[in-house]
C-alpha positions in Angstrom: -30.6 -0.9 19.6 -29.8 2.6 21.0 -30.5 6.0 19.5 -30.2 9.6 20.4 -32.3 12.8 19.7 -35.2 10.5 18.9 -37.2 11.2 15.7 -40.7 10.1 14.9 -41.3 6.8 13.0 -41.1 7.3 9.3 -38.9 7.0 6.2 -35.5 8.6 6.3 -32.5 8.8 4.0 -29.6 7.7 6.2 -25.9 7.0 6.0 -25.1 3.3 6.6 -21.9 1.9 8.1 -21.2 -1.8 8.1 -18.4 -2.8 10.5 -17.2 0.8 10.6 -16.9 0.9 6.7 -19.0 3.4 4.8 -21.7 1.5 2.8 -23.5 4.6 1.4 -26.9 6.2 1.7 -30.3 4.4 1.5 -34.0 5.3 2.1 -34.9 3.2 5.2 -38.3 2.8 7.0 -38.1 3.1 10.8 -40.8 2.0 13.2 -41.2 2.3 17.0 -39.4 -0.5 18.8 -41.0 -2.6 21.5 -40.5 -1.7 25.1 -39.2 1.8 24.3 -36.1 0.5 22.5 -36.2 3.4 20.0 -36.5 3.4 16.3 -36.0 0.1 14.5 -34.9 0.0 10.8 -36.7 -2.2 8.3 -33.8 -4.0 6.5 -34.8 -6.2 3.6 -33.0 -9.5 2.7 -31.9 -7.9 -0.6 -30.2 -5.0 1.2 -28.5 -7.3 3.7 -27.2 -9.3 0.8 -25.7 -6.1 -0.7 -24.0 -5.5 2.6 -22.3 -8.9 2.2 -24.5 -11.1 4.5 -24.4 -14.8 3.4 -28.1 -15.2 3.2 -27.9 -18.9 2.1 -25.4 -19.8 4.9 -27.3 -18.6 8.0 -27.8 -21.1 10.8 -31.6 -20.5 10.3 -32.6 -19.7 6.7 -34.7 -16.5 6.3 -38.4 -17.2 5.7 -39.5 -16.1 2.2 -42.3 -14.0 3.7 -40.1 -11.8 5.8 -39.9 -8.2 4.5 -38.1 -6.7 7.5 -35.3 -8.9 8.8 -34.6 -9.0 12.5 -30.9 -9.1 12.1 -29.8 -9.8 15.7 -32.2 -12.7 15.8 -30.9 -14.4 12.7 -27.2 -13.5 13.1 -25.9 -14.1 16.7 -23.6 -11.2 17.6 -25.0 -8.7 15.1 -25.8 -5.3 16.4 -27.5 -2.1 15.1 -27.3 1.5 16.4 -29.2 4.5 15.0 -28.0 8.1 15.7 -31.0 10.2 14.6 -29.1 13.4 15.2 -26.6 12.5 12.4 -29.0 10.2 10.5 -26.4 7.4 10.8 -27.2 3.7 11.0 -24.3 1.7 12.3 -24.5 -2.1 11.7 -22.0 -4.6 13.1 -22.0 -8.1 11.6 -19.6 -10.9 12.7 -17.1 -11.6 9.9 -18.2 -15.3 10.0 -21.5 -14.2 8.4 -20.1 -12.1 5.6 -19.2 -13.1 2.1 -15.5 -12.8 1.4 -16.1 -11.4 -2.1 -17.2 -8.1 -0.5 -14.1 -7.7 1.6 -12.3 -4.7 0.2 -15.0 -4.2 -2.5 -16.0 -0.6 -3.2 -18.8 0.4 -5.6 -17.2 1.8 -8.7 -19.6 4.8 -8.5 -17.5 5.9 -5.4 -14.1 5.8 -7.3 -12.8 9.3 -7.3 -10.8 10.9 -10.1 -9.6 13.5 -7.6 -8.7 17.1 -8.4 -6.8 18.6 -11.3 -3.2 18.9 -10.2 0.4 18.8 -11.4 3.4 17.4 -9.5 7.1 16.6 -9.7 9.1 14.1 -7.6 12.8 15.1 -7.8 16.1 13.6 -6.8 19.2 15.7 -7.2 22.8 14.9 -6.3 26.3 16.3 -6.9 29.7 15.1 -6.0 33.3 16.4 -6.2 36.3 14.2 -6.2 39.9 15.3 -5.6 42.7 12.8 -6.2 46.5 13.1 -6.3 46.7 10.9 -9.3 43.5 11.9 -11.2 43.1 15.6 -10.2 39.7 17.2 -9.6 36.4 16.1 -11.1 32.7 16.8 -10.5 29.4 15.2 -11.6 25.7 16.0 -11.1 22.5 14.0 -11.5 18.9 15.1 -11.6 15.9 12.7 -11.8 12.4 14.0 -12.4 9.2 11.9 -12.1 6.4 14.3 -13.1 2.6 14.1 -13.7 -0.5 16.1 -14.6 -4.0 15.1 -13.6 -6.9 16.5 -15.7 -10.3 15.1 -15.0 -10.2 11.3 -15.9 -6.8 11.6 -17.5 -3.4 11.3 -15.9 -0.2 12.2 -17.7 3.1 10.8 -16.5 6.8 11.3 -17.5 10.2 10.3 -16.3 13.3 12.3 -17.2 17.0 12.2 -16.1 19.7 14.9 -16.6 23.3 13.7 -16.0 26.6 15.5 -16.3 29.6 13.3 -16.0 33.1 14.0 -14.8 34.1 15.2 -18.3 31.4 17.9 -18.4 29.2 16.1 -20.9 25.5 16.4 -20.3 22.9 13.9 -21.3 19.1 14.3 -21.1 17.1 11.1 -21.3 13.5 10.1 -21.1 12.3 6.7 -19.9 8.6 7.2 -20.7 5.9 9.8 -21.3 2.3 8.6 -21.5 -1.4 9.6 -20.8 -3.6 7.1 -19.0 -7.1 6.7 -17.8 -9.5 4.1 -16.4 -11.9 2.4 -18.8 -15.2 2.3 -16.9 -16.9 -1.0 -16.8 -13.9 -3.0 -18.1 -11.7 -3.2 -15.0 -8.9 -2.0 -17.2 -6.7 1.0 -18.0 -6.0 2.8 -21.4 -2.5 4.1 -21.9 -1.3 6.3 -24.8 2.3 7.2 -25.4 5.7 5.8 -24.4 5.2 2.9 -22.0 5.9 -0.8 -21.4 4.0 -4.0 -22.1 3.3 -6.3 -19.2 5.8 -9.1 -18.5 3.3 -11.9 -17.4 3.4 -13.8 -20.7 6.1 -12.3 -22.9 9.2 -10.3 -21.8 8.2 -6.6 -21.1 8.9 -4.4 -24.1 9.3 -0.6 -24.3 7.0 0.8 -27.0 5.2 4.0 -28.3 1.5 3.5 -29.0 -1.7 2.4 -27.3 -2.1 -0.2 -24.5 -5.3 -1.6 -22.9 -4.5 -3.8 -19.9 -6.7 -5.2 -17.1 -6.1 -3.9 -13.6 -6.5 -6.5 -10.9 -6.5 -3.7 -8.3 -10.1 -3.0 -9.3 -11.2 -6.4 -8.1 -12.2 -7.1 -4.5 -9.2 -8.1 -2.3 -10.2 -11.7 -2.2 -10.2 -12.0 -6.0 -6.7 -10.5 -6.5 -4.8 -13.5 -5.2 -5.2 -17.2 -5.9 -7.0 -19.5 -3.5 -8.3 -23.1 -4.1 -12.0 -23.9 -4.4 -13.2 -26.3 -1.7 -15.8 -28.8 -3.0 -17.7 -31.6 -1.3 -21.1 -33.0 -0.4 -23.0 -32.4 2.9 -25.6 -34.9 4.2 -27.6 -32.4 6.1 -27.6 -28.6 6.6 -24.0 -28.5 8.0 -21.6 -26.1 9.5 -18.3 -25.9 7.5 -15.1 -24.5 9.0 -11.7 -23.9 7.4 -8.5 -23.8 9.4 -5.1 -22.8 8.1 -2.1 -23.9 10.2 -4.6 -24.6 13.1 -6.2 -21.1 13.0 -9.8 -20.7 11.9 -10.1 -18.5 8.9 -13.5 -19.2 7.5 -16.9 -20.5 8.6 -20.3 -20.9 6.9 -23.4 -23.1 6.7 -24.0 -25.3 3.6 -27.2 -26.9 2.4 -27.7 -30.6 2.0 -26.0 -31.8 -1.2 -23.0 -30.6 -3.2 -21.3 -27.4 -2.0 -18.6 -25.1 -3.4 -16.6 -22.6 -1.4 -15.0 -20.1 -3.8 -14.5 -17.0 -1.5 -11.6 -18.0 0.6 -9.0 -15.3 1.5 -5.6 -16.9 2.2 -2.3 -15.6 3.5 1.0 -17.2 2.3 2.1 -18.7 -0.9 1.2 -22.3 0.1 0.2 -24.5 2.9 -2.5 -27.0 4.0 -6.1 -26.3 4.8 -8.2 -28.3 7.2 -11.9 -28.5 6.4 -14.2 -29.5 9.3 -17.8 -30.4 8.3 -20.3 -30.7 11.3 -23.6 -32.2 10.2 -26.9 -31.3 11.9 -26.9 -34.6 13.8 -23.5 -33.8 15.3 -21.4 -36.0 13.0 -18.0 -34.4 12.3 -16.0 -35.1 9.2 -12.5 -33.7 8.6 -10.6 -33.3 5.3 -7.3 -31.7 4.3 -6.6 -29.8 1.1 -3.0 -28.7 0.4 -2.5 -25.7 -1.9 0.3 -23.7 -3.5 0.5 -20.7 -5.7 2.6 -18.9 -8.3 2.4 -15.3 -9.5 0.6 -16.3 -12.7 -2.1 -18.4 -10.9 -5.5 -16.7 -10.9 -8.7 -17.4 -8.9 -11.3 -19.4 -10.9 -13.3 -17.1 -13.1 -10.9 -14.1 -13.0 -9.6 -12.8 -16.3 -6.3 -10.9 -17.0 -5.8 -9.4 -20.5 -3.8 -6.9 -22.5 -3.6 -5.5 -26.0 -0.8 -3.3 -27.3 -0.2 -1.6 -30.7 2.7 0.7 -31.4 6.3 1.0 -32.3 9.3 -0.5 -30.5 11.0 2.1 -28.3 14.3 0.5 -27.4 17.4 2.4 -26.3 20.8 2.4 -28.1 19.4 3.9 -31.3 17.8 0.6 -32.4 15.1 0.3 -35.1 11.5 1.0 -34.2 9.4 -1.5 -36.0 5.6 -1.6 -35.6 4.5 -4.3 -33.2 1.2 -5.8 -31.9 0.8 -7.9 -28.8 -2.2 -9.5 -27.1 -2.3 -11.6 -24.0 -5.0 -13.5 -22.1 -5.2 -15.5 -18.9 -8.1 -17.0 -17.1 -8.5 -18.9 -13.8 -10.3 -22.1 -14.6 -11.3 -25.3 -12.9 -9.0 -27.9 -11.3 -7.1 -25.1 -9.5 -5.4 -24.1 -12.8 -4.9 -21.1 -15.0 -4.7 -21.1 -18.8 -2.7 -18.3 -20.4 -1.3 -17.4 -23.8 -0.5 -14.5 -26.2 0.6 -13.4 -29.6 3.3 -10.9 -30.5 3.8 -9.8 -34.1 5.6 -7.4 -36.4 6.4 -7.2 -40.1 9.5 -9.4 -39.5 8.5 -11.3 -36.3 5.8 -13.6 -35.1 5.6 -15.4 -31.8 2.8 -17.3 -30.0 2.7 -18.6 -26.4 0.5 -21.2 -24.7 0.8 -22.2 -21.1 -0.9 -23.6 -18.0 -0.3 -23.1 -14.3 -1.7 -25.5 -11.7 -1.9 -25.8 -8.0 -0.9 -29.5 -7.2 -1.5 -29.0 -3.5 1.1 -30.9 -1.4 3.5 -31.2 -4.4 3.5 -27.4 -5.0 2.5 -25.1 -7.8 3.9 -25.6 -11.3 3.5 -23.7 -14.6 4.6 -24.9 -18.1 4.5 -22.9 -21.3 5.9 -23.1 -24.8 6.6 -20.2 -27.2 7.1 -20.5 -31.0 8.8 -17.7 -32.8 9.7 -16.9 -36.4 12.1 -14.1 -37.2 13.1 -12.6 -40.6 16.6 -11.3 -39.8 17.7 -10.2 -43.3 21.2 -9.9 -44.6 22.8 -13.3 -44.9 20.9 -15.0 -42.1 17.4 -14.9 -43.6 14.6 -16.5 -41.6 15.0 -18.4 -38.4 12.5 -20.1 -36.2 12.5 -22.0 -32.9 10.9 -22.8 -29.6 11.3 -21.7 -26.0 10.2 -23.9 -23.2 9.7 -22.7 -19.6 8.9 -24.3 -16.2 8.2 -22.5 -12.9 7.8 -24.0 -9.5 6.8 -22.6 -6.1 6.3 -24.3 -2.7 6.4 -23.7 1.1 7.5 -26.6 3.2 6.6 -27.5 6.8 10.2 -26.7 7.8 9.2 -23.0 7.1 11.3 -23.1 3.9 9.7 -20.9 1.3 10.9 -21.7 -2.3 9.5 -18.5 -3.5 10.2 -19.0 -7.2 12.3 -21.5 -9.3 12.3 -21.3 -13.0 14.1 -22.7 -16.0 13.8 -21.7 -19.7 15.4 -23.4 -22.6 15.4 -21.9 -26.1 16.4 -23.6 -29.3 19.1 -22.0 -31.5 16.6 -20.5 -33.9 14.4 -18.9 -31.3 14.6 -15.2 -30.8 12.6 -13.0 -28.4 11.6 -9.6 -29.9 14.5 -7.7 -28.3 17.0 -10.1 -29.7 15.5 -10.0 -33.2 15.5 -6.2 -33.3 19.1 -6.0 -32.1 20.3 -8.6 -34.6 18.6 -6.8 -37.5 19.7 -3.3 -36.4 23.3 -4.0 -35.5 24.3 -7.5 -36.6 28.1 -6.8 -36.0 27.5 -6.1 -32.3 25.0 -8.9 -31.6 26.5 -11.2 -29.0 24.1 -14.1 -29.5 20.7 -15.1 -28.3 19.9 -16.7 -24.9 20.1 -20.5 -24.8 18.8 -21.0 -21.2 18.1 -19.3 -18.0 17.9 -20.7 -14.5 16.7 -18.7 -11.5 15.6 -19.4 -8.0 14.8 -17.7 -4.6 14.8 -19.5 -1.3 13.9 -18.1 2.2 14.3 -20.1 5.4 13.5 -19.1 9.0 15.9 -20.6 11.6 14.5 -20.4 15.1 12.9 -17.3 16.3 15.6 -14.8 15.5 17.5 -16.1 12.5 16.8 -16.4 8.8 18.7 -17.1 5.6 18.0 -16.3 2.0 19.5 -17.2 -1.4 18.7 -15.8 -4.8 20.5 -16.9 -7.9 20.3 -16.8 -11.7 22.4 -18.1 -14.6 22.3 -17.3 -18.3 24.1 -18.9 -21.2 23.9 -18.1 -24.9 24.2 -19.8 -28.2 27.5 -19.3 -30.0 29.2 -18.0 -26.8 31.3 -20.0 -24.4 30.8 -17.7 -21.4 28.0 -17.7 -18.8 26.5 -14.9 -16.8 25.9 -16.0 -13.3 24.9 -14.0 -10.2 23.9 -14.9 -6.6 23.2 -13.2 -3.3 23.3 -15.0 0.0 22.5 -13.7 3.5 22.2 -15.2 7.0 20.9 -12.9 9.8 20.8 -13.8 13.4 20.6 -12.0 16.8 22.1 -13.0 20.2 21.8 -10.9 23.3 20.7 -7.9 21.3 23.8 -8.1 19.0 22.9 -8.6 15.4 25.1 -10.6 13.0 24.8 -10.5 9.2 26.8 -12.9 7.1 26.6 -12.2 3.4 28.0 -13.2 0.0 27.3 -12.0 -3.5 28.7 -12.4 -7.0 27.7 -10.8 -10.3 29.9 -11.9 -13.2 30.5 -13.6 -16.4 33.5 -15.8 -17.2 35.6 -12.9 -18.4 35.4 -10.9 -15.1 35.7 -12.7 -11.8 36.4 -9.5 -9.7 32.9 -9.0 -8.3 32.9 -11.7 -5.6 32.1 -10.2 -2.2 32.1 -12.0 1.2 31.5 -10.3 4.5 30.4 -10.3 8.1 28.7 -7.4 9.8 28.2 -7.2 13.6 25.9 -4.4 15.0 25.9 -3.6 18.7 23.2 -1.3 20.2 24.5 1.6 22.4 22.9 3.2 25.4 23.2 6.8 24.4 20.9 8.5 21.9 18.0 7.0 20.0 18.7 4.2 17.6 22.5 4.4 18.2 24.6 1.5 17.0 28.2 0.5 16.6 28.8 -1.7 13.6 31.9 -3.6 12.6 32.3 -4.9 9.0 34.8 -7.4 7.7 34.9 -7.9 3.9 36.8 -9.9 1.3 36.3 -8.3 -2.1 37.8 -10.6 -4.7 40.8 -11.3 -2.4 41.2 -7.8 -1.1 40.5 -7.7 2.7 39.2 -4.6 4.5 37.7 -3.7 7.9 35.4 -0.8 8.9 34.0 0.5 12.2 31.0 2.7 12.2 28.9 4.7 14.6 25.3 5.6 13.6 22.2 7.0 15.2 19.4 9.5 15.0 17.8 12.4 16.6 14.6 14.5 16.4 12.4 11.4 16.2 14.9 9.9 13.7 14.4 12.7 11.2 18.1 13.5 11.6 20.5 10.6 11.1 24.2 10.4 11.1 27.0 7.9 10.4 30.7 8.1 11.0 33.2 5.4 10.0 36.8 4.6 9.7 38.2 1.8 7.4 41.4 0.0 6.7 42.5 -2.5 4.0 45.3 -5.0 3.7 47.5 -2.4 1.9 47.1 -0.1 4.9 45.0 2.3 2.9 43.0 4.1 5.6 40.0 6.4 5.1 37.3 8.1 7.2 33.7 9.0 6.3 31.0 11.2 7.7 27.4 11.5 6.5 24.3 13.4 7.7 20.8 13.1 6.5 17.6 15.1 7.5 14.1 14.2 6.5 11.8 17.3 6.9 8.1 17.5 6.2 9.0 19.1 2.8 12.2 17.5 1.6 15.0 15.1 2.4 18.6 16.5 2.5 21.9 14.7 2.8 25.7 15.3 2.7 28.7 13.1 3.0 32.4 13.5 3.1 35.1 10.8 2.7 38.8 11.3 2.9 41.6 8.8 2.3 45.4 9.1 2.0 45.3 10.0 -1.7 41.7 11.3 -2.3 38.8 13.3 -1.0 35.1 13.1 -1.9 32.3 15.5 -1.1 28.6 14.6 -2.0 25.3 16.4 -1.6 21.8 15.2 -2.3 18.2 16.4 -2.0 14.9 14.8 -2.8 11.2 15.8 -2.4 8.0 16.6 -4.2 6.1 19.7 -5.4 2.4 19.7 -6.0 0.5 22.4 -7.9 -3.2 22.6 -7.4 -6.0 25.2 -7.7 -5.3 26.8 -4.3 -1.5 27.0 -4.5 1.8 25.0 -4.4 2.6 22.4 -1.7 5.9 20.8 -0.8 6.4 17.3 0.5 9.0 14.6 1.0 7.6 12.3 -1.6 4.4 11.6 -3.7 3.4 8.0 -4.3 1.4 6.7 -7.2 -1.9 7.7 -5.5 -2.0 10.7 -3.1 -4.3 12.6 -0.8 -4.1 16.3 -0.4 -5.2 17.1 3.2 -6.5 20.5 4.1 -7.1 21.9 7.6 -7.6 25.6 6.7 -5.2 27.9 8.5 -4.0 25.3 11.0 -0.3 24.4 10.8 1.6 21.5 12.4 -1.2 18.9 12.3 0.1 15.4 11.7 -1.6 12.7 9.6 -1.8 9.1 10.7 0.1 6.5 8.6 2.2 9.4 7.0 5.2 9.6 9.3 6.7 13.1 9.4 3.9 14.7 7.4 2.4 17.8 9.0 0.2 20.6 7.7 2.0 23.8 6.5 1.2 27.4 7.4 -1.8 27.4 5.1 -3.1 24.1 6.5 -2.1 21.7 3.7 -0.3 18.4 3.9 0.5 15.6 1.4 -0.4 12.0 2.4 1.6 10.1 -0.3 0.4 6.5 0.1 -3.2 5.9 -0.8 -4.5 2.5 -2.0 -6.4 2.9 -5.3 -10.0 1.6 -5.6 -10.2 1.1 -1.8 -11.6 3.0 1.2 -8.7 4.8 2.7 -9.0 6.4 6.2 -7.4 9.8 6.4 -7.0 10.5 10.2 -5.6 13.6 11.7 -3.4 13.5 14.8 -5.8 15.7 16.8 -3.9 15.1 20.0 -1.3 17.5 18.6 -3.8 20.4 18.3 -3.6 23.3 20.6 -6.5 24.1 22.9 -7.4 27.1 20.6 -8.3 24.8 17.7 -11.5 22.7 17.4 -12.2 20.1 14.8 -15.6 18.3 14.8 -14.4 15.2 13.0 -10.7 14.3 12.5 -11.3 11.4 10.2 -12.4 11.1 6.6 -12.7 8.5 3.9 -11.4 8.8 0.4 -11.7 6.3 -2.5 -9.2 7.3 -5.2 -8.7 5.9 -8.6 -5.2 4.8 -9.5 -2.9 7.8 -9.9 -5.5 10.3 -8.5 -4.8 13.2 -6.2 -7.9 13.3 -3.9 -8.5 16.3 -1.7 -10.1 16.0 1.8 -10.9 19.0 3.9 -11.3 19.1 7.7 -13.1 22.2 8.8 -11.5 23.7 11.8 -12.3 26.8 13.9 -10.5 28.9 16.4 -12.0 28.9 19.9 -11.2 30.4 23.3 -11.1 27.8 26.0 -12.1 28.9 29.5 -11.7 27.0 32.7 -14.1 28.7 35.1 -14.5 27.8 38.7 -18.1 29.0 39.4 -19.3 29.9 42.8 -22.8 30.6 44.1 -23.7 33.8 45.9 -23.0 32.1 49.3 -19.5 31.1 48.1 -20.3 27.4 47.6 -19.4 25.8 44.3 -22.0 25.6 41.5 -23.9 22.3 41.6 -22.5 19.3 39.8 -24.2 18.8 36.5 -25.5 22.4 36.0 -25.9 23.3 32.4 -24.0 26.3 31.0 -25.3 28.0 27.8 -24.6 31.2 25.9 -27.0 34.2 25.4 -28.8 32.4 22.6 -29.4 29.3 24.7 -26.8 27.2 22.9 -25.4 24.6 25.4 -21.7 25.1 26.0 -20.7 22.9 29.0 -21.7 20.9 32.1 -20.4 21.9 35.5 -18.1 19.2 37.0 -16.4 18.7 40.3 -15.7 21.7 42.6 -17.9 23.9 40.3 -15.4 23.8 37.4 -16.5 24.0 33.8 -14.5 23.8 30.6 -16.0 26.1 28.0 -15.1 26.6 24.3 -16.5 29.9 23.0 -15.4 33.1 21.2 -13.0 35.7 22.6 -15.5 38.5 23.2 -16.9 39.4 26.6 -20.4 37.9 27.2 -22.8 36.7 29.8 -23.3 33.0 30.3 -26.4 31.4 31.8 -26.2 28.6 34.4 -29.2 26.4 35.2 -29.6 23.4 37.5 -33.4 23.5 38.0 -36.6 25.4 37.0 -36.9 27.6 40.0 -35.5 31.1 40.1 -33.0 30.2 42.8 -31.6 27.5 40.6 -30.5 29.8 37.9 -27.8 32.5 37.7 -25.5 34.3 35.3 -21.7 34.5 34.8 -20.1 37.6 33.3 -16.9 36.6 31.5 -14.3 38.6 29.7 -11.5 36.4 28.3 -9.1 39.3 27.8 -9.0 39.8 31.6 -8.4 36.2 32.5 -5.1 34.5 33.5 -3.6 32.3 30.8 -1.9 29.0 31.2 -0.9 26.5 28.5 -3.5 27.9 26.1 -6.4 28.0 28.5 -7.9 31.1 30.3 -8.6 30.6 34.0 -10.8 32.5 36.4 -12.9 32.0 39.5 -16.3 33.8 39.2 -19.4 34.3 41.3 -22.6 33.4 39.5 -25.2 36.1 40.2 
């Protein structure tokens, strides 16, 4: 264990990092290490357990009498380093020795509500059409997604303003609500216009109060489903788990029954290989297939919601009072039980279901819903059932049947939407759904090809027509030429004019970045057309362009040109299309505005959870993982994609800084709550950088390794090769002290005046004689 700026043995409050992740501050006792190895921390087994060490799974169990654990001795590969200057204890523990339930876990005390702020995400567009047959027309659209954060509360609203070609304006609002976390419940409270969840019943718009669990507050490993591995060991044995031949987990288990419930898996299904190596060398191997669906939960994990309010449907429907509660729990036998109750003064429905991982067979869920609806008028009361089955499986052929589902409802069954529509406007009610089939398949073909298919079909009681849609794509690449074969259809039996078939061929070009020539051939319900396009980008792809010409079987020719530019503050675009009988001009803009205590900032976009980065007075500094984002003239930038309830690293691109700016630490950690705007500040200072070639009185270079300090004795630099020293200091004239020994002849002074020095690329250069 190494250290610097050695302190005396004692008790210190230090920052702790585990595998480069911030663990927090603790009071730690330090003692002198043997053989001059520096200060050694006293780490208790309890503290190591909090860090995630699997105490019961070590190759050698910890003796009960040990109060200070020698971590490297008990965990091969573990390391510790103490920087006494920063009071930072860095601990490295191999992942094999850590519990998976702490991966991604952050103490709720560190969750940050962020700053008070208000923001708007906007999208604006306008277009003008000129046609020989229809004359001139114009339309405009404005979409606003706004929010206000005040302490623990966050207010959100979504509005749209549309003006059609006839000049009619319409202002609509999708939702407006206030929301906050409920500490200690792993849930959120929402008040206002919002939507119920869709995991048990269909999602409903309503106005009222909603309490719903937030799985994002759980550790990463508990958010997704994984099977529990159970078995019996004869001795203290090493247990390894391999997925597709790759080791993903290892631990030690005690003699007797064992249970592994902290696996972290990638992929929707597959096969696990369990290797159990007993103390006597005997090796036993097992396989455990697994599969998952979206409604499968890990054993012991709960998901719940409760909603009370009034239905908030569009189309001027009635707004009856409704109440809904749902509950799901991951249970034994790789299964999840779920159910719910939805009620109003005229409607009642209850659902019960179970989902289970059947391993090699796949994952399957079954549920049944019973409803009773009082529809009034001449219909009166109706009741019925709805049965649903869902299936998911990945096959060894790399075919991923992502989701397949079928639901059948009896004639008397109504979901809540259907019941409200039939009561509110019985003359326009088109009938309730009888069945729905849906599926999604994805298949890799070789290394460069893939195909996908999604489809759905709905039919209704008392209606002869069906609603059917599908999308098919096959992508491949040969000698850098990309081919995309596609087909789609969205129709019912009364309209068959939406079938589209096509082939797109894209050829990379040698001029300009990301330049491509694309040729499209389409059949749109029997109407054939061809299009040739040229596209590319410039300025690190912030500027993109596309030009195309097209022709159809009726010899209708047209040309189009579009430009787009993504700046650090907004996105702008324009397009122009002209045919024989028409012209179309369109403009669009999008971006975000954030108001906070220190001013107003502009950005291209704000995500659900955002970081406000401040580098005071330093413009043009980029932020890692936020492409195109740079600080403005006041030193602010918006990093739009933070992960809630997790440690997010905000890292500056310090290689872009000029030599006149110095930042001690270009990295910081933030742990935002969902929807927060967290502010992180990086202190920067202006410096003058001098490159001095120092000579002794006899003309020889200053000795290599000589120390350079200012008039107050603060160290500034070390002399390098040929007597050169790179010094960061202020811009005023001063006298620097140079020392390479204790004797008088081993010390001298340099008189520097930055204003009189030659400048090159932000540095000031001069050759000086040290006297």
